[in-house]
C-alpha positions as CSV (number, residue, x, y, z in Angstrom):
1,M,75.7,117.8,57.6
2,P,77.5,116.2,60.6
3,I,76.2,112.7,61.6
4,P,76.4,113.1,64.8
5,P,78.3,110.4,67.5
6,R,77.3,107.6,69.3
7,V,75.8,108.0,72.7
8,C,73.8,103.8,73.2
9,S,75.4,101.1,71.0
10,Y,74.9,97.9,72.6
11,N,75.0,94.4,72.1
12,T,75.0,91.1,74.7
13,T,73.6,87.9,74.5
14,L,71.0,86.6,77.2
15,V,69.3,83.1,78.3
16,L,66.1,82.4,79.4
17,A,65.1,79.9,81.7
18,A,61.7,78.4,80.7
19,A,58.8,80.2,82.0
20,T,61.0,82.3,83.9
21,P,60.4,85.7,83.0
22,R,64.6,88.0,83.0
23,T,64.1,92.2,82.5
24,L,67.2,93.9,81.1
25,D,67.4,96.5,81.0
26,V,69.2,98.3,78.2
27,P,71.3,101.4,78.5
28,I,69.7,104.2,76.3
29,N,71.9,106.9,77.7
30,N,69.4,109.8,76.2
31,A,69.9,109.4,72.1
32,T,67.6,110.8,70.7
33,N,66.8,108.4,67.9
34,W,67.7,104.7,69.0
35,N,66.6,101.6,68.0
36,I,66.0,98.1,69.7
37,V,66.3,94.7,68.0
38,V,65.9,91.5,69.0
39,A,66.5,88.3,68.2
40,N,65.7,84.8,69.1
41,T,68.4,83.0,68.2
42,G,67.6,79.6,70.9
43,A,65.5,76.8,69.9
44,N,62.4,77.5,71.2
45,P,60.1,81.0,71.1
46,L,60.1,83.8,73.4
47,T,56.4,84.0,74.5
48,A,55.6,87.5,76.2
49,L,58.3,90.8,76.2
50,S,57.1,93.8,78.1
51,V,59.1,96.9,78.4
52,S,58.5,100.6,79.7
53,S,61.1,103.1,79.4
54,S,62.5,105.5,82.1
55,P,63.7,109.7,81.6
56,N,66.6,109.3,84.7
57,G,67.2,105.9,85.0
58,T,65.3,105.7,88.4
59,L,61.0,106.2,88.1
60,F,59.8,103.6,85.1
61,G,56.6,104.1,83.4
62,A,53.9,102.0,83.4
63,T,54.7,98.5,81.7
64,V,53.0,97.9,78.2
65,A,53.1,94.4,76.6
66,I,54.2,94.1,73.4
67,T,51.9,92.2,71.4
68,A,54.1,91.4,68.5
69,V,55.1,87.8,70.6
70,P,55.2,84.9,70.1
71,V,58.6,85.0,68.0
72,A,60.1,82.2,66.7
73,A,63.4,80.1,67.0
74,G,65.8,81.4,64.8
75,A,63.4,84.9,63.9
76,S,63.5,89.2,64.4
77,L,60.8,90.5,66.6
78,P,60.2,94.3,64.2
79,T,62.4,96.2,65.3
80,I,62.1,98.9,68.4
81,D,62.1,102.8,67.7
82,G,62.5,105.9,69.7
83,S,61.7,108.7,67.3
84,S,63.1,112.2,69.3
85,E,62.5,110.4,72.7
86,P,65.8,111.6,74.3
87,I,65.4,108.5,77.4
88,T,68.2,107.0,79.9
89,T,67.0,103.4,80.6
90,F,64.3,101.4,78.1
91,R,64.0,98.1,80.3
92,M,62.9,94.9,78.3
93,T,61.2,91.5,80.7
94,F,61.5,88.7,78.7
95,T,59.8,84.7,79.2
96,S,60.1,82.1,77.5
97,T,57.3,78.9,78.0
98,L,60.6,76.2,77.3
99,G,63.9,78.0,77.4
100,T,65.5,80.0,74.4
101,T,68.6,82.8,74.3
102,L,68.2,86.0,72.5
103,A,70.2,89.3,71.0
104,I,69.5,92.4,72.1
105,E,71.8,94.5,69.9
106,A,70.5,98.5,70.1
107,G,72.4,102.1,69.2
108,G,71.3,105.8,68.9
109,A,72.7,108.8,68.2
């Protein structure tokens, strides 16, 4: 069986100022099966994360708080997986009480 072409391939670094929420729209590009990895590469914990998704990139569903936080410096969130969920955009809003840096990677087909 041939491997389907990758339609989502995304990498970024996000610097969070102390106690200031920062929103990131991850382009999933209608990949049916996708995953996102968030690693805390900074010196302070990630203290809050909420997510929502959009089928077409315009309207977003209700925001949901992720309970796998705080994420300590040097640690990663459990992988966020979408299986049989073709969406255009996955919106993530991060907060760090003391400020930190995150590395985010997404991929899917």
